[in-house]
N, C-alpha and C positions, 0 to 999 in steps of 0.2 A: 912273404914271399922268397924263397929261398932262390938261389942261382938254378940256370938251367944247365945240368951237366951235357957233357959231350957222350956218345953213345960208347967210347972207350972207357970213359969213367964209370958208366953204368955199368958194364960188364963186370968191369974190376972188381967194384961192390959186391954185384950178385957173386963172382967167386970169393970174394971175402967174407960173405956171410956164410957161404957154403962150409968154408974153412973152419970159421968160429963156431958153426952148428957140431961141426963134427968133434969139436974139443970137448964139448960139453961142460963149458968153463964159463958161466955166469960171469964170474970177476972179469976173464978176459974181455969176453962182449961188450962189457961196460966201458972198459980201458979203450978198448979199440975204437968203438961206435963214438964216442965221447963227443969229438969233433965234426962229427958230420950232421948235413943239415937233412930235417924229419922228411924233406920232399923226396930227397936221394934214396934214403932209406926204403920210404914207402914204395917207390919206382921199383926199387930192388926187390923188395918184399914181394910183389905182384906176381916175380918171375919164380918164385919158390912154392914149393907146398906148403898149404897152411900149417901142417904138423912142425915142419921145419921153423918156419917165420914164428912162430908160438915160443919155440924155445928162445931163439933171437930176442924178440920182444920182452921176454919174461927177465932175460940179462940187462938190459938197457936202464939207463938213469930213468926215473918214474916221469918227469916232464917230458922227456924226450919220447918216451914210448909213448905216451898220450899223443902227443903232436902229431908223432907217426900214423897212428889211428885214424885222426882225423883227415889226414891227407890221402890215407887209402881210398880207392875207389870204393862204392857205397857197397856192393856187392861181397868185394871182397872183406871189409870193414865187417861186415855182418856176420862170418865165418869166424873170423878173430874172436870177435865180442862173445859170440856164442860159446867158446871153449875157454876164454877167460874167467876166472872166479869173480864173483860179485865185490869180493874186497878191493880187488884191482880196480876193477869198471867204477868203484864208485870213489878209488883215489883219483882215477882220471877227471871225473866230473868236478872232483874239488879243486883240484890244480888249474884245470883249462880256463882260459877266457870263456866269459860266460855264451860267447856269440858259438865260440867252438863246442861249448856242453851242448848247447840246443842242437847245432849240427850231429853232434853223436846219439842226441836222441831218437833222431830218425833209424839209426843202423839198432837200435834196441828195442825188444818187446814192449809194450806199454805197461804190463803189470810190473814186468822186471825194472822198467824205468820209474814206475812210481816207488816201489819197494826202495830204490837205490837213494832216491831222493831223502829217504827218512833217515839215513844213516852219515849223510854227509852234514857239514856244518849248517846250524839253520839259516845263518844270513843267505848261503850260497843256495839253498834250497828255495827259499822265497824268492832270490831273483832269478832263478830259472824258471820257477813257476810265474811271475811277471810277466817274463818274455813268452812265455808260452802262450799267455791269454792271447797274444797278436795272432793275426791269422797266417797261415803258411803262406810264403812268398811275399809276406809283408817287412819294410823295414824293421819295425818292431821287433819282428821274430830275429834279426840277427845283429841287432845294435850293441853297443857296449855301453852300459852306465857306469864305467870306470873312467870318466873325462876329467881333464884339469877345470877347474871351475874356481873363479873367486867373484868376491862381491867389490861393488864399483869404489869403494874407498880403500880397496887393498893397495900399498905402494911395491914399487917393482922389489924391494931389500924383502919383504914379507914374502912377496911371490916366489923367488928365488931361494928363500930358505926353505920354506916347506917342501919346493921341488927336490932340494940336497936330502933335506931328512926323511923323506916318505918313503915308506915301504915299497919294493919296486912294483909288486902288484896293485898299489893303488891306484897308478893310473895305465890304461892300455896303450895311449896317444898322450905325446905332450907336446907336437908340432903346433897347436894353436889352444888358447887359452880362451874360457868363455866366461863372460862376467853376467853374472844372474844377480837377480834382487831376490829379497828375502822370502818370495813365495815361488823362486824357481821360474820366472821369465827372463827369457835371454835379452839382454840390454846390449848385447855386442862381441866382437870377438877380435882378439890380436894374436901375431904370432909370438912364439918363443922368442923369434929374433928381434923382434920389436923390443919386446920385454928386456933382453939383455944388451941392447944398445939405448933402451930410454934413460933418463936420470933416475938415479935409485930411489928418489923421493916421490916420483913421477907417479900419479895414482892410475888405477885401471881405466878409470872413467874417462879419462883424459888420453890414453893411450890406445883405446878400443876404437873401433869400424863399425858405427851403429846399423849399417845396413848389411844384412846377413841371408845368404843365400842358405833354406833351409828345406827339410824334408817331415814329411808328416809322418806318425810311426805306424798308421794304417796302410799308407800308400804301396803303391808297388816297388819292392826292391829294385827292380830292373829301370824304373823312371828315374829312381833318386840315382841309382850308381851312375847312369848316362848324365844326369845332371852335374854329377861329381865331376865326372870325367871330362865335361864341358868346360867348366871353369879351372879345372887342373888342382882340384883341392885335396889336400890331405885325409881329410875328415869332413862331414857333414852333419852338422847338430840335426836331432831329432825332436821335433815338437808332439806332445800329445794333443788331443780334440780341443783342450782348454788353451793352449797355446806355451805350455810350461815346456822346459827343457827335458827331457828324460833319457838321451843318449845320443850317441853319434855313432854314424856309419864310418866304419876304416877305409883304409884306402886299399888294403887288401883284399877284404870281402868285397869291396867294389869290384876290383879286378876279375875276382872269383864269379861274381853274376855276370859281368858283362861275357866272360869267357866262355861261361857255360850256355848263355841264352843265345851268343853267337853260334856257339857248336852245334845247338839244337836246331838252330835256322838252316846251318849248311847241310846236317844229315836230313832236314826235312825236304831241302831240295833235291837231294838224291833219292827220297820216296824211302827215310829210313826213321821209324819212330823211336822212341825213349829217350831216357835223360842221356846227359851227356857223361857216360861211363867211359872209363880205360878199355881200348879194345882188348887187352890180354885179360882183363878183370871178366870178361864174357866168355860163356860157355857155348856151344853150336847151340843147344836150345833155346840161349838166351838171343843170341842173333836171329835165330829163325823165328821167334816170335815177334822181334822187331822190323823186321823184312816181310814174311810172307802175307801178312793183312793187307800190306800197300800192294804186292804183287798182284796177289788174289782181286782186289779192287780193281786194278789196271788192266788184269786179264778179261775181267767181265766188261771194262770198257771197249777194250781192242774186240770184243767178240760182236761189237755192235758194227764194226768196220766188214767184219766177215759177213755179217747178215747183210748188209748193205751189195756186199759182193755177189752172195746165194742170190738175193733179190734180182737183181739184172744181169747175172749172167748165167742163170737158167733158165730161159726164156726162150723164146724161138728166135727173136731179132739179135739177142746175142748170147753167146755160148761160151762159159767159161769152165774149163777143167775142173774139178772138183778139189784137187790138190790145193787150187789157188786160195780158194775161201779161207784155207787155215794162215795163210801167211801173216795176217799181220796180226794173229795169235802168238805163233812161233817167234817173229821176231820181235815183237813188242816184248814178248817175255823175256828173251835173251837182253834185248837192248835195256830193259828197267833193270834186270837183275846186275847186269855190267855196271851199270849206271850205281845201283847201291853199292857193291862192293868198291869200286874206285873211288865213291865219297867217302866210304869210311875210311878206306888205307890214307887217302891223300890227307886226312885230317889225323890220323893216328901218326902219319909220319912228319905231319909238321908240328905235333905236340911232343914228339920224341918219344912216344910210347913203343912205338916198333922203328927198326933202321933193316936195311938191307940184307944183313948178317941173318934176320928172323925169317926169311923166306920161306925156308921148311915148316917153321911153324905156323906161319901164316897160311902157306899151301894147304897144310894139312886140316888145320880149321875151316878155312873157306869150302875146300870141297866136300867135307863133312856137311857144311850147312847147306850147298847146292845139292847134294844129294837128296837130304831131306826136303828141300823146298822144291826141287825139281820132281820128285815123286809125288808129292801134293798137288801139285800143277799137272801133272801128267795124267793123275788119276782125273782130275776135274775135266781135263782136256778131251780124255778118254770119255766120260759120259755125255760132256758136251756134242761130242761127236756120233754119239752112238746113240743116245735116247730120241723118241720121235717129240716131233714140235709138240708144246710151246716150248719144252724144257730142252730139246738138242735139236739137232740138224739131219737124223736120220740118215748118217753117211755110210753106214755099212761097216762091219766089223774089220776087214783090211785096213781100209782108210784109218779107222779110230784108233787101230792097234799103231798105225804111223805115228797118229799124233801122240799118243802114250807115251812112245819111244823118243819122238823126237824133242819134245817139249823139256825132259829130264838133261837129255844129251847137250842141247841150247844152253840151258841154265850152267849144267856143268863148263861148257865151255867157255861161257861169258865171266863166270867166277875166275876161272882161272886167267881169263886175259886180263880182268879188272883188278885182280891181286898183284899178278906178273910185272904189268907196264908201270905203274906208279912204284914199286919197289927198284924196277930197271931204271926209271928217269932219275931216281934219287941215288942209285950206284954210279950213274953216268954224270952226277954232278947237275942233274937237268932238275928245274922247278917240277915235282910232281902233279902240280896243277896244269901241266900242259896236256896231263893226260887225264882231261877234262871229261864229264858224265858226255856232252856231246860226241866228242871223239871216240871215247868207248861205243857207244850207242852206235855210229857208223860202222865202224869196224865191225861189230859184232852183229850187224844186220846182214851184212855182205857174206861173211862168213857163215851166220847161222841160216841161212837161205842155201848154202851148198850143204851143211849137214842135214837138214830139211828133205831135200832131194834125193840126197845118196842113200837116205834110210828109206825112203818112199821107191826109190828105185829097187833095192835090194829086197824088200817086203810085198811089194804088191805085184813084181815080174809074174810071178806065177799066175795072177789073179787078171793080168793083162790080156 
């Protein structure tokens, strides 16, 4: 995992990439970006058109370019992979760590990926195929087979000599040394620090700790990552169904798994579905698909409240104005929409994907999404109000039109508030989390009622 740059560094890198792209000089690109972290380059490329980013990527050193592709959000990476020629993508698969190569597989069409495996070295292709046999979401799928193993009778001199002379790519992690017998059963583990401090002729079986926390290859990667975090390990040995050691789960992969799982949990709390993709990598229609099904489901649920009000408020004993029947629908849609936006904004700000300086880009994106979402909800509300029972409430055309106009207006207002307030809080050096979903919902409920009644006042006055 690379360092997390501040917003100024991110913006400076974006401008540098634009200048480098304008030079059309691949050699200069390679020299200028040689010391940059792949994570930082990926974040900057997410803000550039893919056509420009391809030129930048093509000029970079091969391993760095491959690492940048892995760090890109999935949807953005797919666009780059689609435009890159097969020999380049095959080279990426060849030089990347196997767990990263497997991750890249999710961004390539299955037929193309199979064809690429035929042109990379057989050893790497076999390892990728072995890992792909494990279920998606399992530890085996993302583990690496390149761990530091020794026999019980290996002494510290032999161990350190192997470490000094081994090719760089032989081991992905050397923080821990695993002691295996001739059948690959795990006997124990000890750290490299213990190996350096031990007597030169001390044997591995005398230095190792025999009680080892492990993961099973087919168990959930999130469960294994949380176990690893609980004990603070740098890596976790992975065993197959027979108890033989087949790989390790590394710390960077565990961090990524936990971060994505927690992000999905946070988004789900705000009624936003989908994977933990970077905010800027998602288009308007992708945001719409992630939010609208939740809003529609909640809209249907809120209509039950309106049905109760209609049942009790239309009789002789208790009379309520027809306008009140739609209040739960209107304020519910606004509050839920605002909650979705503020949850997404708070998450994006926390991860450094956006900053207050991106306010115009955010507002444009959120307003476009809100118009699309509000229009769909408005049409649904119009039909719900107009159609006869059991499909609707037979509220008449004038009131149905009020609902059809008020719903998009309130959703649009909620999206504006839900995006501006977290950005404003960040700008004022206040934790954006204070603009939580309940706060936004409460604010939008009150103001949404004003919008609803004002629209009703202007549209229904001729019919009163």
